[in-house]
N, C-alpha and C positions, 0 to 999 in steps of 0.2 A: 322333382328332385332339386331343381334350382331354388325353389322357395324355401325348402328345408335347409339347404346349404346356406342361404342368405340369413335366415333367422338363427341358426346355430352359430354362424360366424359372428353375428352381432352379439349374441349371448355370451360368447367366450372371448371376444376380441381383446378387451382390456387386460384380462388375466394372461392370455397367451402372449400379448405384447410384453408385459412386465416380466413374465417367466423367461421368455426367450432373450430379452435384453439383459436381464441380470445374469443369465447363463453365459451369454457372450462376454460380459464384463469379467466374469469369474474364470473364464477359460485360460487366460494368460496369467493367472495368479502366480505360479511358480516362476515364470520368466521375468515378470515385472518385479517381484520380490527380490530375486537374485540380482537383477540389474541395479535396483536401488540400494542393495547391500553388497555391491560388487567387491569391495575391499575386504569384506569379512568372509564371503562365500568362496571367492576364488583365491588361489595361491599364487602370489607374485614373487615369492622368495625362492632362492636356489634350494634344490632338494637333492639328496642322494637317492640311491636305489632301494632303500630299506624303509618300510612303513614302521611307524611306532606301534609296538605290540599292545593288544587290548589289556593285558595284565598291568602294563605300565600306566596306561590311561586310568584304569580303575584305581590303582594305588595313588596316583597324583591327585585324583578327585577326592578320595577318602581322606587324604591329608588335610583337605579343606572342609571336612564334614559334609561331603556331597556324595550321595549314593548314585552311581551310574545306573540308568535304566535301559538306555539304548545307545549303541555306537553304530554310526553309518560311515563305512569306508567308501569313498568314490571309486570310480573305475580307473582313474589315473591321478597323477600328482598335480593336475591343473586346478583341482579343488581342494578345499580343506575338509577335514573330518568333522562331522557333526556329532556331538555328544549331548544326549539328554540326561538330566539328573534330577534328583530330589534333594533339596537342602534340608538336612536333619535338624539343624538348630532353628532355622526360620520357618520350616515346614511349608515350603513352596516348591513348585516344579519349574525348572528353567532349562536353558540349553546354551552351549558354547560351541563355536567353531574353533578347532585347534589345528596347528600346523601338522601336515601329514607325516613328517619324520621327527621333528623335535618335540612335538606335543605342546608347544607353547600356545597359550590361549590367545586367539586373535580377537575375539569379541562375539557378541550375539546380534542377531538380526533385529531390525526395528520392528516394534509391535504395532505402530500406527497403521502401516500398510496392511498388516494382518487383520486389524479391526475392520478396515474397509472391505476386504474380501470376505470376512465373516458375515458382514452385513449383506453383501451381495448373495452369499450362500443362503442365508436365512430368508431373504426375499424370494429367492428362486424356489426354495422348498415349501414355504408356508406363508409368504406375504407378510411376515412378522405377526401372524395371527394365531400361532400355535397349532393345535390339532384341528381347529376349524379351518385355518388356512390350508392345512394339508389336504383336507377334503375338497376345498374349493379348487386348489391347484389340480388335484387328481381328476375331478369331474371335468374341468376345463381341458385337460390334456386328452381325456377320453373323447370329448367332443371334437378336439382337434384331429384325432385319429379318424373319426367319422368324416370330418371335413376333407381330409387328405384323400380318402377313398372316393367320396362323392365328387370332389373336385376333379379327380382323374377321369371319372366317368363323364362329367360335363365337358372336360377338355377334349376328349377323344374325337378326332376329326371325322366328319361324315362324308367328305369327298376329297379329291386330290388337291384342290385349291386350299382347303382348310388344313391339309397335312403340312403344307409349306408354312402357312401362317402360324400353326401350332408350335413349330420348332424355332421360330425367329421372333425378334423384337423389331418392329418397324420404327426405327428412330426418326425417320423423315416424316412420319405421320403427325397428326395433331395430338395434343397432350392427352385427351381422353383415350385415344387408341393406344398410346404408349403405356398409359397406366393399366389398361386392359391386358396388353401383352406382357407387362411386367408381372402381373398377378398370375396369369395363366401359364406362360412359358417358364418362368422361374419356378413356379409350383411344380411343373412337370419334371424339370431337371433335378429338383431336390427331393422329389417324392420319396424315393427309397430311403435316403439318408434321414429325412425328417421322420418317416415312419419308424425307422430303427431307433432314433434318438428318443422318440416319444414312448415307444414300447419299453426301452431300457429305463426310462424315467419312471414309468408306471410300475416296473418291476421293483424299483426301490421303494415306491410309495405304498403299494397294495400287496398284501400277502397272497390274495387269490390270483393276482397276475403272476407273482413269483412262482406259485404252485403250478399254474398253467404252463409257464415257460419251461420250468424244470421238467415237467412231465413230457412236454413236447420234445425235449432234448434227450429223452432216454428213460423217463420214469414209466411205471406200469400202473395206470389207473385201474381200479376195480370196476370193470364193466359187466362181467358175467362170471359164472362159476368156474369157467375154464381157467381164467387167470387169477382168480381169487386166492388159490393156494400158493401160486408163485409169488403173489404180493405179500402174503402172510410170511412166507419163507424169507423174502427179502427184508421185511420189517424185523423179523426175528434176528437176522444176521446183523442188521444195523443196530438193533438194541443191544445185542451181545457185545458188539464192538464198542458201543457207547459205554456200557457197563464196565467193560474191561479197562477202558481209558479212564473212567471216573475213579475206579479203584486204584489204578496206577497213580493218578494225580494225588489221591489221598496219601498214598505211601510216600510220594515225593515231598509232600508238604512237611512230613515229619523229619526229613533229612536236612542237614545243614549244608549250605553251598560250600563245597571244597573241590574246586576244579581249576585247572589251568585253562584260561581263555585262549592262550596262545595255541595250546594243543587242539582245542575245539576248532579254532579258525583254520589251523593247518589240516586237520582231518576233513573239514567241510570243503576246503579247496581241492583236496584229493578226490572227494566224492563228486564235486561239481567243478571239473577242471576247465573252466573257461573264465574269460575276463568279464567283470560286471560289477555292479554296485552291490556291496555286501553289508547287510544289517544284522547286528547281534542284539537279540532281544533277551534281556535278563528275566529271571523268574519273577512272577507276580503272584498276588493272592489267588487269582483265578486260574492262572496257568503256571504251575510250579516247575517249569522246564526251561532250559535254554533253547532258543530257536534261532538258527542262522538262516536268513533269507538272502538269496542271491538272484539278481535280476540280469538275465542275459539280454543284452541290447543288440546283438548281432544275429538274431533269429530270423526266421522266414518273415518276409514283409516288414522287417525291422520292428516286429511287435515286442513290446515291453512286457515280458511274462516272468513270473517268479517261480523259483524252486526253493524247497525248504528242507532243512536237516534239523531234527530234534534230538536233544540230549537231556539226560537226567542231571540232577544237581551234583551228582558225583562224577559227571563227565561221561557216563555210559551212553553209547549210541542207542537211540530209540527208533527213529524212523527217517527214511528218505522219501520225500514227497516231490516227485518230478511232475511238472506241469504237463508234460507230454504224455505221461502215463495215466493221468486222470481221465475220467469219462467226460464227454462233451458237456453234460449238465454241471459237473463239478468245476470244469474249466470256466464255464459261463458265470457260475456263482462267484468264483474267485476274482474275475476281471470285469464284472458287470459295471462297476463304477468307471474305470478307465475306458471301457467301451462306450459308455454314455457320454463321456466328456471328450473322447477322441485321443486321450493320453496314451492309449494302447499302442498307437503308431508314432509316438513321440511328437516332436514339434510340427511335423507335416500334418499329423492327425488333428492337432489342436487348431492349426490355421484353417483346416477344412471345416472343423466344427464351428469355428467363429464365423466363417463366411456363411455357412448353411443356417446358423441360428439368426444371423442378421437378416438373411432373406426371409426367414420365418417371421421376424419382427415386422417386415414390410408388408407381409400378406394381409394382416388385419387392416392396415392403413389403406392399401390399394383396394381391398375389398369394400371398405366403407365408402371410398371415393367413387367406385363404380356404382354402388347402391344409391348414393346421393345424386349422381348424375341421372340415373334412371328415374328417380323421383321428380 
């Protein structure tokens, strides 16, 4: 096993290092972007207790020939409201931060830092090689998962003396021993988190992994005649629901938007009576409904999870989608990306993700150094 662990490690080391490093750099994207655009993102002016209403925001932007596409209300007055829009005359998409009570345009965030993080994201996903890069990254992460499991088996102590050595790093020892301890001990302590990050990464990359994860969280695979009928029934219900929603969307597309956004926001706050970040999504070509998403930040484990309320173009209430009421499989699908990046737990989760991915960066390096010394 040690030989296969060695060669698999050498085969995937460069890609694993690049993917983990770029992922670590991307992890603090939001925090760094907000810090560099502090005066635009954060509100330093005096405010009263009343938010500017969404209808007023929409009207103000229409006067400048800008169609609002999204409005994001922060959870408190310490931040400005983010408004995304489409410029009708110039035909481009943009965004502005506005004062939470007066609606005065404060400015937009710098695009240069956004380009840097977009580059990190592309490197992380496909090494800037398109679909070929996607497959290279996917195969390398699959190998990394095998390395994690085989590494745990190789780490497992065989006697009491090795148990103590396996859990600690002997900093007073010579450099080769320290490198060996760093590779083995840090690998052990981060095993579960690295395995989880790897699997959620593969979930995004491969449809068959997504299918396997969803089924393991509550799906019904067709294994025999006994559950084949149950699966057919479930698929029929899903198709019927999909067909009904498709027909409903076609009917909505024929309607003209004639609704008070103020009333929608008030109604959604009554249905979701808690403090949180509120996003108003305007109808689009693909989704001809208004959707208000609210993120409750004071939930169990401080998890950042979304609830949704859907309305028709005429303001008619359509559906309330509570995260807590969804199946485990649906919950996982909705938050798979923030689970992968650690954002599901806010800043503490991002810091943990950064530390773990930097340790993952070190493992190919320490592994190669151990191999070179053996040679």
